[in-house]
N, C-alpha and C positions, 0 to 999 in steps of 0.2 A: 559242525555249526555252519560252515561256509555255504553248503549246498542243500540244507535240509528242506528248503521249499521246493526243490526240484525232484525230490524223491517221492515215490508213491508209497507213502507210509502214514503213520499216525499223524504226521505234521501236515499232510496234504488235504485234510478234510476242510471243506468250506462251510461247514455247518455254523450258522450264526444264530441258532435258536437261543433264547435267553436261558440263563441258569435257573434251575428250580429255586424257590425261596429257601433261605438259610443254607445254601450250599456254596462250596468254593471249588475253584480249579487251581490246582497246585502244580508247579513244574520245578524241575531242577536241571540246569544245563551247565556243562563244563565248557566254558567259553574259550579256554586254552589261551589266555592272554588277550588283553585289550589294547596293548601298546601299539600293535601293528593292526592296520585295517580297522581301527576303533570305530570310525564313523559308519562303515559298512556293517560291522557287527552290531552296533547299537541300533541301526535301522532295522536289521533282521530281527533283533530282539523285540523291538517295538511292534513290528508286523506280527510276530508270533504271539506276543502277549495280547494284541488286539484280536487276532483271528481266533484264538483259543479262549478268550475272555479270562485270562489268568488273574486270579485274585492274589496269589502269593507266588512269586517267581524267584527261586534261588539261583544264583549265578556264582559258579565257583571257578577258581584258578584265574582270577582277573589280572593278577600281577600289578594291580594299581593300589595306590594309597587312597584312603577315604575321600580326600579332597578332590583327587582326580576323578574318582568314580562319581562323586556328587556332580561335578561339572558335566561329565558325559551323560549322566542320568537326566539332565534337564530336557533331553529330547524325548523322554518318556514322561510327559507332563501329568499323566493320570496316575502316577505312582510316586510313593515316598520310598526312598532307598535308605537302608541301614547297611553300612559296610564295615568290615573288620579292618584293623590295622594291618600293615604289611610287614612280614618278618624279614628284616634286612640284617639281622644279627648272624644268620647262618649263610654260608655259601653253598646253597643247594640249588639244584636245577629248577625245582618248583618252589617259587616263593610264596605261593598261596594267594590270599586275597579273596574274600568271599563277600557276597552282598545278598540281601533279600529285598526284593521290590514288593511293596504292599500297595494294592490298589487304594487310591485316596479315600474312598468311602469307608475303608476298614482301618486306615491309619490312626484315626482318633481312638481306637480301641487298644492301641499299644500301651501297655502299662510299664513294662521294663524290657530292656534289651541288654544282653550280656555278651561281650566279646571274649570268649574263653581263650582264643588264640587267633592267629591269622587264618586258621583252617576250621574254626568252629564258632558259631554264634547261635544264640537262642533269643527268641522274642516271645514275650508273654502278652497275650491279648485278653482283655476282660470284656464280656458282653452282659447284657441284661439277663436276669435270672440266675446270677451267680455262675455263669458259664465261663470257664477259663480254657484257653487254648495256648499251648506252648509249641512253637515251631523251631526246629533245629535245621540249620544249614551246615553241612559238613563237607569238607574236601579231604578225602583220604588219598595221600600221594601214592604214586606208583611204587612198586617194590624196589625201585632203584636205590631208594634210601629207606631201608627197612627200619632203622631206628626212628626216623621221623614218622614213618607210617605207624609204628607201634605206639609212639607217644600220642599221636592223634587219636588212635583207636582207644587207648587208655583214657584220654581226656573225655572222649564221647561217652564211654561206659560210666565214668564218674559223674558226668553231667546228667545222664539218664538215671543213675542211682539217686542223685540229689533231687530229681524231679518227683520221685515217689514220696 
């Protein structure tokens, strides 16, 4: 995350052409904690979302409580943020914390949001013409804690099954 603007990659494109009608740009980034260098990372997130015209931006492994994330997200004034609670009950290296930034013009379409855990959330959006969209944001921890990883994957599989 720190140097993604310096790399000659997907992120370095300067294309600012408008999105085609009825389309979305979706991203998911592992921010690897926002407690350190939070202002710099939020600024980079803002620049990336603006450059790529991101409609839905998933940010995982924030290590922040929803109130902390909401405070930091004020720097992204074009977005509404939905953040999971932070798992403080377990002493694990990765405490999780996930958020979904939704561009403000799409935020009124949010019907429900469910925080399945500190590593999984889903958002349901309803649009005209009985069009429904469910977006999942998931953070599957590293294999250092296999039990936590397995639990998260099982929870995701259950949430996907419930979607059917």
